[in-house]
C-alpha positions in Angstrom: 84.1 90.4 88.1 84.3 92.3 91.4 80.5 92.5 91.8 80.3 88.8 91.2 83.1 88.1 93.7 81.5 90.4 96.3 78.1 88.6 95.9 79.6 85.2 96.1 82.2 85.7 98.8 80.3 87.9 101.1 76.9 86.2 100.3 78.4 82.8 101.1 79.7 84.1 104.4 83.4 83.4 103.6 84.3 86.9 104.5 82.5 90.0 105.8 81.8 93.0 103.7 84.4 94.9 105.7 87.0 92.2 105.0 86.0 92.3 101.3 86.6 96.1 101.2 90.0 95.7 102.9 91.0 93.1 100.4 89.7 95.3 97.5 91.7 98.3 98.9 94.9 96.2 99.3 94.4 94.6 95.9 94.0 98.0 94.2 97.2 99.2 95.8 99.2 96.5 94.1 99.8 96.0 90.3 98.1 93.2 88.4 94.6 91.9 87.9 92.3 92.7 90.8 90.2 89.5 90.5 93.3 87.3 91.0 94.4 89.3 94.0 90.9 89.2 95.5 90.8 85.4 95.0 94.1 85.1 96.8 92.9 87.3 99.6 89.6 85.4 100.1 91.3 82.0 99.8 93.9 83.0 102.4 91.3 84.5 104.7 89.2 81.3 104.6 91.8 78.5 104.4 95.3 79.8 104.6 97.9 78.8 102.0 95.9 75.9 100.6 92.9 78.1 100.3 94.9 80.8 98.5 96.3 78.2 96.1 92.9 76.7 95.4 91.4 80.2 94.9 94.1 81.2 92.4 93.5 78.0 90.4 89.8 78.5 90.6 90.0 82.0 89.1 92.8 81.5 86.6 91.9 78.2 84.9 88.2 78.9 84.0 89.1 82.5 83.0 91.9 81.3 80.8 89.7 78.7 79.1 86.7 81.1 78.6 88.9 84.0 77.4 90.6 81.8 74.9 87.3 80.7 73.4 85.7 84.2 73.7 88.6 86.0 72.0 88.7 83.5 69.2 85.0 84.3 68.6 85.4 88.0 69.0 88.5 88.2 66.6 86.7 86.1 64.0 83.4 88.0 64.1 84.5 91.5 65.3 83.0 93.1 62.2 79.7 91.3 62.4 76.8 93.6 63.3 75.7 91.4 66.2 79.2 91.3 67.7 79.5 95.1 67.4 76.2 95.3 69.3 77.4 92.8 71.9 80.5 94.9 72.6 78.5 98.2 72.7 76.1 96.6 75.1 78.6 95.1 77.5 80.6 98.3 78.1 77.9 100.3 79.9 76.7 97.2 81.8 80.2 96.8 83.2 80.3 100.4 84.2 76.9 100.1 85.9 78.1 97.0 87.8 81.2 98.8 89.0 79.1 101.8 90.1 76.9 99.4 92.0 80.0 98.0 93.9 81.0 101.5 94.8 77.4 102.2 96.0 77.2 99.0 97.9 80.6 99.3 99.6 80.5 103.1 100.4 78.7 102.7 103.7 81.4 100.4 104.9 84.4 102.4 103.6 83.1 105.9 104.1 82.4 106.2 107.8 82.4 109.9 108.4 83.1 113.3 107.0 86.9 112.9 106.8 86.7 109.6 105.0 84.0 111.1 102.6 86.4 114.0 102.0 89.2 111.6 101.3 87.1 109.7 98.8 86.1 112.9 97.0 89.7 114.1 96.9 90.9 110.8 95.5 88.2 110.9 92.9 89.1 114.4 92.0 92.8 113.5 91.7 92.0 110.7 89.3 89.8 113.1 87.2 92.8 115.4 87.1 94.9 112.4 85.8 97.0 111.9 88.9 98.4 108.4 88.7 96.4 105.9 90.7 99.5 104.6 92.5 100.2 108.1 93.7 96.6 108.4 95.0 96.8 105.0 96.8 100.2 105.7 98.4 99.1 109.2 99.6 95.8 107.7 101.0 97.8 105.0 102.8 100.2 107.5 104.3 97.4 109.7 105.4 95.6 106.8 106.9 98.7 105.7 108.8 99.0 109.1 110.3 95.4 110.2 110.9 93.6 106.9 111.6 96.1 105.0 113.7 94.5 102.7 116.1 
């Protein structure tokens, strides 16, 4: 969902790539589904409260309808060989799409040696099973101290 949102929101000129990255960072710092938080962020940035409300409805209602239908099909046919293949095929594709978002946003978010080091330390912390919230709070505190403007 994030690659699609990036392509649509940045591509349409609603927000810049830097703003998208800021929204993604803030959205990841809060609990809950990232797509909903990103929709709220983009809606707010483009049209204030009414834009945020429209964006939330625009993300939630179609997703609710599609997931209801999709889950009914998956639950009913989960043992069918074709459905097993569908599920095996979609997982690596999603991972590839997320990797592309990282690749695409890295030049905007990693602007020098120190930010590159922070990205690597955060990645390492997650590999070592440090809770993501701890990583986010530590990075925000470090940013508040080191990169004050």
